[in-house]
Each structure stands twice: as C-alpha cells, then as structure tokens.
Backbone bond lengths (Angstrom), bond angles and torsions (degrees), N, CA, C in turn:
res aa  C-N    CA-C-N  psi(-1)  N-CA   C-N-CA  omega(-1)  CA-C   N-CA-C  phi
1 X - - - 1.450 - - 1.523 107.68 -
2 X 1.298 116.29 133.09 1.459 121.46 -178.04 1.518 109.30 -129.76
3 X 1.329 116.47 129.55 1.461 119.41 175.98 1.522 107.65 -82.24
4 X 1.331 116.45 124.16 1.456 120.54 -175.57 1.519 113.18 -104.31
5 X 1.288 118.56 -8.53 1.464 121.78 -179.24 1.507 109.03 177.05
6 X 1.306 116.89 -170.84 1.459 120.85 -178.36 1.515 110.36 -62.80
7 X 1.322 116.10 97.69 1.451 120.44 175.90 1.513 116.15 83.64
8 X 1.326 119.05 8.57 1.456 120.65 -179.87 1.519 110.04 -108.28
9 X 1.329 116.63 138.19 1.460 121.69 177.91 1.513 109.55 -121.87
10 X 1.312 116.24 139.53 1.462 121.36 172.64 1.518 106.86 -113.00
11 X 1.313 116.21 122.68 1.456 120.51 179.82 1.519 109.03 -98.70
12 X 1.333 117.33 131.09 1.457 119.67 -178.58 1.524 111.45 -66.12
13 X 1.310 115.57 144.47 1.465 121.51 177.05 1.521 107.67 -92.72
14 X 1.330 115.41 83.18 1.456 121.77 -175.69 1.524 108.44 -131.42
15 X 1.335 118.21 108.03 1.464 120.13 -176.86 1.524 113.96 -64.58
16 X 1.331 118.07 -17.18 1.465 120.93 179.68 1.523 112.79 -88.12
17 X 1.317 117.42 -6.54 1.458 121.54 -178.00 1.523 110.39 -98.98
18 X 1.326 116.45 139.61 1.465 122.01 176.48 1.529 108.41 -67.58
19 X 1.345 118.53 120.53 1.466 120.57 -176.84 1.526 114.58 -81.15
20 X 1.327 118.02 2.15 1.458 121.35 -177.81 1.530 110.58 -66.73
21 X 1.322 115.95 132.47 1.464 121.23 176.88 1.517 109.69 -101.24
22 X 1.315 116.10 140.62 1.460 121.97 172.96 1.524 106.30 -95.50
23 X 1.332 116.49 103.05 1.464 120.55 -175.46 1.520 112.19 -59.86
24 X 1.336 117.72 -31.68 1.476 119.60 176.69 1.527 110.41 -63.02
25 X 1.332 115.98 -37.59 1.466 119.92 178.21 1.533 110.67 -70.18
26 X 1.314 116.68 -41.40 1.468 121.02 -178.03 1.528 111.22 -65.82
27 X 1.349 116.76 -48.16 1.460 120.81 -173.25 1.526 114.30 -99.44
28 X 1.318 117.02 -17.17 1.458 119.78 -179.63 1.512 114.17 76.97
29 X 1.355 117.28 19.65 1.463 121.17 177.91 1.530 109.30 -157.39
30 X 1.333 116.14 176.71 1.470 122.20 -178.39 1.525 113.20 -105.25
31 X 1.317 118.13 17.89 1.463 120.45 -178.61 1.532 110.21 -67.84
32 X 1.345 117.50 154.55 1.465 120.10 177.71 1.528 110.87 -62.28
33 X 1.328 115.20 154.58 1.461 121.49 -177.72 1.521 109.69 -111.85
34 X 1.315 116.32 128.60 1.462 123.62 175.16 1.524 107.11 -106.73
35 X 1.336 117.09 133.93 1.462 121.70 -178.43 1.522 109.34 -117.55
36 X 1.330 115.88 130.81 1.459 120.93 173.46 1.523 107.36 -116.66
37 X 1.326 115.93 127.19 1.461 121.31 178.84 1.524 108.12 -105.47
38 X 1.320 115.85 126.65 1.465 121.07 -176.58 1.512 110.16 83.42
39 X 1.323 117.44 67.51 1.467 120.64 -171.85 1.520 114.71 -83.49
40 X 1.322 117.86 -11.20 1.465 119.21 -179.44 1.512 111.28 56.20
41 X 1.324 116.82 -122.78 1.466 121.11 179.17 1.526 112.41 -86.48
42 X 1.332 117.32 -4.04 1.455 121.06 174.89 1.510 115.92 86.47
43 X 1.314 118.06 7.09 1.469 120.21 -176.55 1.530 112.55 -62.58
44 X 1.334 117.20 -43.56 1.465 120.17 -177.73 1.525 110.98 -64.36
45 X 1.335 117.04 -46.98 1.463 119.86 -176.43 1.534 111.11 -68.06
46 X 1.321 117.47 -35.03 1.467 120.35 176.75 1.521 110.21 -65.28
47 X 1.324 117.45 -43.39 1.464 121.56 177.98 1.526 110.76 -64.38
48 X 1.335 116.71 -45.13 1.467 120.59 -179.92 1.527 110.76 -61.93
49 X 1.321 117.30 -42.60 1.465 120.88 -179.96 1.527 111.33 -64.81
50 X 1.319 117.30 -36.38 1.468 119.36 179.31 1.525 111.51 -70.79
51 X 1.340 117.09 -28.69 1.469 121.11 179.13 1.521 112.66 -85.01
52 X 1.336 118.05 -18.86 1.466 122.00 -176.33 1.529 110.54 -128.84
53 X 1.326 118.09 72.09 1.463 120.17 -177.15 1.531 114.09 -67.16
54 X 1.335 118.13 -13.10 1.461 121.09 179.81 1.526 112.24 -88.26
55 X 1.331 117.54 12.77 1.468 121.27 178.29 1.524 108.93 -130.73
56 X 1.320 115.28 154.98 1.465 122.03 173.06 1.517 107.96 -99.37
57 X 1.314 116.38 146.03 1.461 120.95 -178.43 1.517 110.16 -124.49
58 X 1.329 114.23 140.57 1.454 120.37 174.09 1.522 107.26 -135.54
59 X 1.311 115.97 134.08 1.457 121.56 179.15 1.514 109.91 -114.31
60 X 1.322 115.83 140.57 1.458 121.53 -179.28 1.524 108.40 -121.25
61 X 1.307 115.92 124.38 1.464 121.45 175.09 1.515 106.92 -117.88
62 X 1.298 115.77 128.08 1.458 120.28 -175.38 1.484 111.17 -96.46
C-alpha cells in the first residue's frame, strides 16, 4: 500500500500479495469504516464525513 497524496492510496496489482487492508493501519484508529463506490466529484462523501466525524470514509472510483 502506498500513500500517493492527501488521503489517496494506490494498491499494487500483485496476485501474490494478500489484498486485505488493516483499517487501523490505514486510518490510525478503530472507528467504523464507510465505503462509497462511484464517488464522482466526491461531494457526497465529503458531506457525509463532515456530518459523521466518528467514522472513517473511503471512496472508490473505478
């Protein structure tokens, strides 16, 4: 896992590597994780994160 910028992660495409993420390692806490698939410009996830500071958010754009 490589951090590529403020809040962006690039996951290597390696079939021999376990793709499981440790959310505690990624976010540095044990808060619940909310996932949005298809974030577009990110407006919804940014609004949701500002309204729910007790959760971690990750957006996936394909």
